[in-house]
C-alpha positions as CSV (number, residue, x, y, z in Angstrom):
1,X,102.3,68.9,84.4
2,X,103.0,71.7,81.9
3,X,105.6,71.7,79.2
4,X,108.3,74.2,80.1
5,X,108.3,77.0,77.5
6,X,111.7,78.6,78.2
7,X,111.3,81.2,75.5
8,X,108.0,82.4,76.8
9,X,109.3,82.3,80.4
10,X,112.2,84.5,79.4
11,X,109.9,86.9,77.6
12,X,107.7,87.3,80.7
13,X,110.7,87.9,83.0
14,X,112.3,90.4,80.6
15,X,109.1,92.4,80.2
16,X,108.3,92.5,83.9
17,X,112.0,93.3,84.8
18,X,112.0,96.1,82.2
19,X,108.9,97.7,83.7
20,X,109.2,96.7,87.4
21,X,112.9,96.1,87.9
22,X,113.0,96.9,91.7
23,X,109.7,95.1,92.4
24,X,110.8,91.7,91.2
25,X,111.9,89.9,94.3
26,X,112.6,86.5,92.8
27,X,111.8,84.4,89.8
28,X,112.3,80.6,89.3
29,X,110.7,77.6,87.6
30,X,108.9,75.4,90.1
31,X,107.2,72.2,89.0
32,X,107.3,73.3,85.4
33,X,105.7,76.7,86.0
34,X,107.3,80.1,86.1
35,X,107.0,81.6,89.6
36,X,107.5,85.3,90.1
37,X,107.5,87.0,93.4
38,X,106.6,90.7,93.3
39,X,106.8,93.3,96.0
40,X,103.5,94.3,97.6
41,X,103.7,97.9,96.4
42,X,103.9,96.8,92.7
43,X,101.5,93.9,92.7
44,X,98.5,95.7,91.3
45,X,100.3,97.4,88.4
46,X,102.2,94.2,87.6
47,X,99.1,92.1,87.4
48,X,97.5,94.8,85.2
49,X,100.5,94.8,83.0
50,X,100.5,90.9,82.7
51,X,96.9,91.1,81.6
52,X,97.1,94.1,79.2
53,X,100.6,93.6,77.6
54,X,100.0,92.7,73.9
55,X,102.7,90.0,74.0
56,X,101.7,88.4,77.4
57,X,97.9,88.6,77.6
58,X,97.3,86.8,80.9
59,X,93.6,87.2,80.6
60,X,92.4,84.4,82.9
61,X,92.9,84.2,86.6
62,X,92.7,80.5,87.4
63,X,93.4,80.6,91.2
64,X,94.0,83.1,94.0
65,X,94.8,81.8,97.4
66,X,96.5,82.8,100.6
67,X,99.6,81.6,102.5
68,X,100.9,82.1,106.0
69,X,104.6,82.5,106.9
70,X,104.6,82.6,110.7
71,X,108.4,82.6,110.9
72,X,108.5,85.8,108.8
73,X,105.3,87.2,110.3
74,X,103.8,87.5,106.8
75,X,100.8,86.5,104.9
76,X,100.9,86.0,101.2
77,X,98.8,85.7,98.1
78,X,99.4,83.4,95.1
79,X,97.8,84.2,91.7
80,X,97.8,81.6,89.0
81,X,97.4,83.3,85.6
82,X,96.8,81.7,82.2
83,X,97.2,83.3,78.8
84,X,94.6,81.6,76.7
85,X,96.1,83.2,73.6
86,X,99.7,81.9,74.3
87,X,98.7,78.8,76.3
88,X,101.1,79.8,79.0
89,X,100.8,79.7,82.8
90,X,102.5,81.8,85.4
91,X,102.4,81.9,89.2
92,X,102.7,85.3,90.8
93,X,103.3,85.7,94.5
94,X,103.4,88.6,96.9
95,X,103.6,89.0,100.7
96,X,102.3,91.5,103.3
97,X,102.9,92.0,106.9
98,X,100.9,89.9,109.4
99,X,100.3,93.1,111.5
100,X,98.7,95.0,108.6
101,X,97.5,92.5,105.9
102,X,96.3,94.8,103.2
103,X,96.6,94.2,99.4
104,X,94.8,95.8,96.5
105,X,91.9,93.9,95.0
106,X,92.3,92.1,91.7
107,X,88.5,92.3,91.0
108,X,89.0,95.3,88.8
109,X,91.4,93.3,86.7
110,X,89.7,89.9,86.8
111,X,86.1,90.0,88.1
112,X,86.5,86.3,88.9
113,X,88.8,87.3,91.8
114,X,85.8,88.3,93.8
115,X,84.9,85.0,95.6
116,X,88.6,83.9,95.7
117,X,89.5,87.1,97.6
118,X,86.5,86.7,99.9
119,X,87.7,83.1,100.7
120,X,91.3,84.3,101.2
121,X,90.0,87.0,103.6
122,X,87.8,84.5,105.4
123,X,90.5,82.0,106.0
124,X,93.7,84.2,106.3
125,X,92.4,87.7,107.2
126,X,94.0,89.4,104.2
127,X,92.1,92.7,103.5
128,X,91.7,93.4,99.8
129,X,91.5,97.1,99.5
130,X,88.8,98.2,97.0
131,X,87.0,94.8,97.0
132,X,83.2,95.4,96.3
133,X,81.9,93.1,99.1
134,X,84.7,91.8,101.3
135,X,82.7,89.7,103.9
136,X,83.1,86.1,105.1
137,X,81.9,83.6,102.6
138,X,82.2,80.2,104.3
139,X,82.8,80.8,108.0
140,X,80.4,82.4,110.5
141,X,80.1,86.1,110.2
142,X,80.9,86.7,113.9
143,X,84.0,84.5,113.8
144,X,87.1,86.5,114.9
145,X,89.8,83.9,114.0
146,X,91.2,82.9,110.6
147,X,91.3,79.1,110.5
148,X,94.1,78.6,107.8
149,X,96.7,80.6,109.7
150,X,99.1,78.3,111.4
151,X,98.4,79.7,114.9
152,X,94.8,78.5,114.7
153,X,94.4,75.4,116.9
154,X,93.5,72.2,115.1
155,X,91.5,70.9,118.0
156,X,89.1,72.5,120.5
157,X,91.3,73.2,123.5
158,X,88.3,73.5,125.8
159,X,87.1,69.9,125.3
160,X,87.5,67.6,128.3
161,X,85.6,64.6,126.9
162,X,88.3,63.3,124.7
163,X,90.7,60.5,125.6
164,X,94.1,61.3,124.2
165,X,95.4,57.8,125.0
166,X,93.4,56.6,122.0
167,X,95.5,58.7,119.7
168,X,98.9,57.9,121.1
169,X,99.3,61.0,123.2
């Protein structure tokens, strides 16, 4: 994986805590990567700060994806950021209510977030407020479900032509 840079991790945590003290929900190192959970209300300014701070410079969004926490009735988004200048990675997470899954778009910070947000909307139903073209990207336009949510059935429940005994059921 990555070499743990404890000094750099501490700098990131200190700078974020100084600026967004109440918004930092949790921080930990998971699989050699600093993982910071930030409250929904502060996610946009925190991401902007991570990109624009002269010491941090997280100028590259490598991944943006969704998560579903059915037990907490929440949806979440994970952002993997890379500082090309400092050769340092950080994982930033946030969560939103399942009943009102709205988060601000990151396309104004990193234009590369465009298709990643569309895919996250398509599979999890998270609305990215301010996105320039938030429409389905892989599923059918008239689909009403979000197939990566855990309540989505893995099999077609209307089929009567399958023999469950072949699968040990």
